[in-house]
C-alpha positions in Angstrom: 25.7 29.3 -21.1 26.1 26.3 -18.8 27.0 22.8 -19.8 23.4 21.7 -19.6 21.1 23.3 -22.2 18.3 23.5 -19.7 18.7 23.7 -15.9 16.4 20.9 -14.8 16.4 17.5 -13.4 14.6 14.8 -15.3 15.1 11.6 -13.3 16.3 10.8 -9.7 17.2 7.1 -9.4 17.4 5.5 -6.0 19.5 2.5 -5.5 17.7 0.0 -3.4 18.3 -3.4 -1.8 14.8 -4.9 -2.0 13.3 -3.7 -5.3 9.9 -5.6 -4.9 9.5 -4.4 -1.4 10.3 -0.8 -2.3 8.0 -0.8 -5.4 5.2 -2.1 -3.0 5.9 0.9 -0.7 6.0 3.4 -3.4 2.8 2.1 -5.0 0.7 0.9 -2.1 1.7 3.5 0.5 2.7 6.6 -1.5 0.2 5.9 -4.3 2.7 6.1 -7.3 2.0 4.1 -10.5 4.9 1.9 -11.6 5.7 2.3 -15.2 8.9 0.4 -15.2 10.1 -3.0 -16.4 8.5 -5.6 -14.0 11.3 -7.1 -11.8 14.1 -5.0 -13.2 13.4 -1.3 -12.6 10.6 1.0 -11.5 9.7 4.4 -12.8 7.2 6.7 -11.3 5.9 9.9 -12.9 6.3 12.7 -10.2 5.0 15.9 -11.7 7.4 16.6 -14.5 10.2 14.5 -12.8 10.7 10.7 -12.8 11.7 8.7 -9.8 13.4 5.5 -10.5 14.1 2.6 -8.3 16.8 0.1 -9.3 19.0 -2.5 -7.6 21.7 -0.5 -5.8 24.6 -2.9 -7.0 23.5 -2.5 -10.6 23.2 1.2 -10.2 26.7 1.5 -8.6 28.1 -0.6 -11.5 26.3 1.5 -14.1 27.5 4.6 -12.5 31.1 3.3 -12.2 31.3 3.8 -8.4 32.0 1.6 -5.4 29.0 -0.1 -3.8 30.0 0.7 -0.3 27.5 2.8 1.4 28.4 3.7 5.0 25.8 4.7 7.6 22.1 5.2 7.5 22.0 8.6 5.8 22.5 8.4 2.1 23.2 12.2 1.6 20.0 13.1 -0.2 16.3 13.5 0.6 13.4 13.4 -1.9 10.7 15.9 -1.2 7.0 16.6 -1.8 5.8 20.2 -1.4 2.2 20.4 -0.1 -0.1 23.3 -0.6 -0.7 24.0 3.1 0.5 22.9 6.6 -2.8 21.2 7.0 -2.0 19.1 3.9 1.4 18.1 5.5 -0.5 16.9 8.6 -3.0 14.9 6.6 -0.1 13.3 4.6 1.7 12.3 7.8 -1.6 10.9 9.3 -1.8 8.7 6.3 1.8 7.7 6.6 1.5 6.8 10.2 -1.6 4.7 9.6 0.3 2.8 6.8 3.1 2.1 9.2 5.7 4.3 7.6 8.7 5.3 9.8 8.5 9.0 10.8 11.9 10.3 11.4 10.9 13.9 12.2 7.3 14.8 12.8 5.8 17.9 11.1 6.9 21.1 12.8 7.2 24.8 12.1 10.6 25.4 10.5 13.2 28.2 11.1 12.7 29.4 7.5 9.0 30.1 7.9 7.5 27.0 6.6 6.2 23.6 8.0 7.8 20.3 7.3 8.5 16.7 8.5 10.5 13.7 7.4 9.7 10.1 7.0 11.8 7.1 5.6 11.0 4.6 3.1 11.6 1.0 4.0 15.3 1.2 3.1 15.9 4.4 5.1 15.8 6.9 2.2 14.7 10.2 3.5 11.5 11.9 2.2 10.5 15.5 3.3 6.9 16.7 3.2 6.8 20.4 3.5 4.7 23.5 3.0 6.8 26.4 1.8 4.7 29.5 1.7 7.3 31.3 -0.4 7.3 28.9 -3.2 4.2 28.9 -5.5 2.8 25.6 -6.7 0.9 25.7 -9.9 -2.3 23.7 -10.7 -0.3 20.8 -12.0 1.7 20.6 -8.8 5.0 22.1 -10.2 6.9 24.1 -7.7 8.7 27.2 -8.8 11.5 28.9 -6.8 11.0 32.6 -7.1 14.0 35.0 -7.4 15.7 36.1 -4.2 14.9 39.5 -3.2 17.9 41.9 -3.3 19.2 42.9 0.0 
């Protein structure tokens, strides 16, 4: 048995510089509903996972790490799995109309799917992908099937 009683992620907290601006993007552009503490922290329900936005200096202090990001890429990407390639294109159309920065337009991938990337206002990477090999249930939860033995 592993250290964690269940292998799951409950919350992803993104350290941000402009909390109000980021909350506006996540609510107005992406359509999430903020359930956090106004002016302090944002929490968004995301299909069984919670995305948090919190001041990056406070997050670094809370985690006991240095607040010294280097470069534009933060070493992670959030992702939304769509039910079809057409849905990916529809989402990117809405993102473009909303003025979001598209970092990599949707395209066929080497692994047999379809995906693209955009960045939120602080440069955090988001992928929107259709993976035909991962089923999505009615509630929008993705399940990674067992790998086929070779």
